[in-house]
ZADO-1210 file (C-alpha; in nm, 4 decimals, padded with zeros to 6 digits):
<atoms>
<atom x="12.9611" y="11.8893" z="10.3490" code="MET" pos="1"/>
<atom x="12.7365" y="11.8459" z="10.0239" code="GLN" pos="2"/>
<atom x="12.8744" y="11.5009" z="09.9788" code="VAL" pos="3"/>
<atom x="12.7919" y="11.3855" z="10.3165" code="GLY" pos="4"/>
<atom x="12.4228" y="11.5951" z="10.3372" code="LEU" pos="5"/>
<atom x="12.3494" y="11.3488" z="10.0585" code="ARG" pos="6"/>
<atom x="12.4886" y="11.0105" z="10.2373" code="ALA" pos="7"/>
<atom x="12.2301" y="11.1083" z="10.5470" code="GLY" pos="8"/>
<atom x="12.5476" y="11.2573" z="10.7308" code="VAL" pos="9"/>
<atom x="12.3680" y="11.4764" z="11.0451" code="LYS" pos="10"/>
<atom x="12.5679" y="11.8090" z="11.0084" code="PHE" pos="11"/>
<atom x="12.3472" y="12.0905" z="11.1966" code="GLU" pos="12"/>
<atom x="12.5005" y="12.3466" z="10.9589" code="VAL" pos="13"/>
<atom x="12.4239" y="12.6228" z="11.2148" code="ALA" pos="14"/>
<atom x="12.6501" y="12.8841" z="10.9896" code="CYS" pos="15"/>
<atom x="12.4922" y="12.7824" z="10.7130" code="GLY" pos="16"/>
<atom x="12.8598" y="12.6636" z="10.5512" code="GLY" pos="17"/>
<atom x="13.0111" y="13.0072" z="10.6687" code="ASN" pos="18"/>
<atom x="13.3017" y="12.8957" z="10.8447" code="ALA" pos="19"/>
<atom x="13.1433" y="13.0755" z="11.1242" code="GLU" pos="20"/>
<atom x="12.9804" y="12.7423" z="11.4131" code="CYS" pos="21"/>
<atom x="13.1990" y="12.4440" z="11.3719" code="CYS" pos="22"/>
<atom x="12.8978" y="12.1966" z="11.3965" code="THR" pos="23"/>
<atom x="13.1107" y="12.0547" z="11.0888" code="CYS" pos="24"/>
<atom x="13.3560" y="11.9633" z="11.2045" code="HIS" pos="25"/>
<atom x="13.5096" y="11.6247" z="11.0215" code="VAL" pos="26"/>
<atom x="13.8712" y="11.4695" z="11.0443" code="LYS" pos="27"/>
<atom x="14.0308" y="11.4124" z="10.7931" code="LEU" pos="28"/>
<atom x="14.2824" y="11.1226" z="10.6707" code="GLN" pos="29"/>
<atom x="14.6837" y="11.1216" z="10.6448" code="ASP" pos="30"/>
<atom x="14.6685" y="11.0816" z="10.2971" code="SER" pos="31"/>
<atom x="14.4267" y="11.3086" z="10.2421" code="VAL" pos="32"/>
<atom x="14.6269" y="11.5842" z="10.3543" code="ILE" pos="33"/>
<atom x="14.9470" y="11.4605" z="10.2283" code="LYS" pos="34"/>
<atom x="14.8477" y="11.4346" z="09.8882" code="SER" pos="35"/>
<atom x="14.9619" y="11.7031" z="09.6182" code="PRO" pos="36"/>
<atom x="14.5802" y="11.7327" z="09.5098" code="TYR" pos="37"/>
<atom x="14.4501" y="11.8647" z="09.9054" code="TYR" pos="38"/>
<atom x="14.3524" y="12.2272" z="09.9301" code="ILE" pos="39"/>
<atom x="14.4466" y="12.3008" z="10.3155" code="ALA" pos="40"/>
<atom x="14.2417" y="12.5502" z="10.5003" code="ALA" pos="41"/>
<atom x="14.2414" y="12.8892" z="10.4446" code="GLU" pos="42"/>
<atom x="14.2542" y="13.1677" z="10.7740" code="SER" pos="43"/>
<atom x="13.8549" y="13.1849" z="10.7909" code="LYS" pos="44"/>
<atom x="13.8432" y="12.8252" z="10.9138" code="GLU" pos="45"/>
<atom x="14.1457" y="12.8081" z="11.1064" code="ILE" pos="46"/>
<atom x="14.0116" y="13.0782" z="11.3478" code="ASP" pos="47"/>
<atom x="13.6998" y="12.9074" z="11.3301" code="ALA" pos="48"/>
<atom x="13.8502" y="12.5570" z="11.4370" code="LEU" pos="49"/>
<atom x="13.9782" y="12.7748" z="11.7307" code="ASP" pos="50"/>
<atom x="13.6370" y="12.7292" z="11.8856" code="TRP" pos="51"/>
<atom x="13.6089" y="12.3653" z="11.7978" code="ALA" pos="52"/>
<atom x="13.6658" y="12.0760" z="12.0922" code="VAL" pos="53"/>
<atom x="13.8962" y="11.7961" z="12.0179" code="GLY" pos="54"/>
<atom x="14.0750" y="11.9820" z="11.7246" code="THR" pos="55"/>
<atom x="14.3870" y="11.8431" z="11.5601" code="ASP" pos="56"/>
<atom x="14.6525" y="11.8612" z="11.2753" code="ASP" pos="57"/>
<atom x="14.3268" y="11.6536" z="11.0766" code="SER" pos="58"/>
<atom x="14.0767" y="11.8888" z="11.1297" code="SER" pos="59"/>
<atom x="13.8551" y="12.0788" z="10.8579" code="ARG" pos="60"/>
<atom x="13.5142" y="12.2329" z="10.8577" code="LEU" pos="61"/>
<atom x="13.3053" y="12.0140" z="10.5770" code="ALA" pos="62"/>
<atom x="13.1884" y="12.3126" z="10.4957" code="CYS" pos="63"/>
<atom x="13.5337" y="12.4387" z="10.3919" code="GLN" pos="64"/>
<atom x="13.6864" y="12.1242" z="10.2196" code="VAL" pos="65"/>
<atom x="13.7285" y="12.1492" z="09.8509" code="LYS" pos="66"/>
<atom x="13.6524" y="11.8284" z="09.7174" code="LEU" pos="67"/>
<atom x="13.9625" y="11.6957" z="09.5247" code="THR" pos="68"/>
<atom x="14.1292" y="11.3811" z="09.3858" code="GLU" pos="69"/>
<atom x="14.2789" y="11.3820" z="09.7357" code="ALA" pos="70"/>
<atom x="13.9757" y="11.2489" z="09.8990" code="PHE" pos="71"/>
<atom x="13.9555" y="10.9229" z="09.6207" code="GLU" pos="72"/>
<atom x="13.8842" y="10.6491" z="09.8708" code="GLY" pos="73"/>
<atom x="13.9473" y="10.8207" z="10.1520" code="ALA" pos="74"/>
<atom x="13.7454" y="10.8291" z="10.4744" code="ASN" pos="75"/>
<atom x="13.6087" y="11.1029" z="10.6221" code="VAL" pos="76"/>
<atom x="13.4917" y="11.0863" z="11.0291" code="ARG" pos="77"/>
<atom x="13.2190" y="11.3414" z="11.1847" code="PHE" pos="78"/>
<atom x="13.3087" y="11.4962" z="11.4556" code="ILE" pos="79"/>
<atom x="13.0565" y="11.7734" z="11.5010" code="GLY" pos="80"/>
<atom x="13.0082" y="12.0557" z="11.8149" code="ASP" pos="81"/>
</atoms>
């Protein structure tokens, strides 16, 4: 999320980055998710995403994403809620 904020993405960050509000809902590319460097969501984030609109297997909360080599050259689509 910090990278997005520095790039000018208008995250609301209603919960302060605690995986509770889904205002930083993003969708990741398949290449990121399938990368051996990708760190999957933990249960708290998965539970929070149950409340977000339009989620699928590519959905994550930007406040919980750990940037790794998996994101090199990738695009992340901001959805927000």
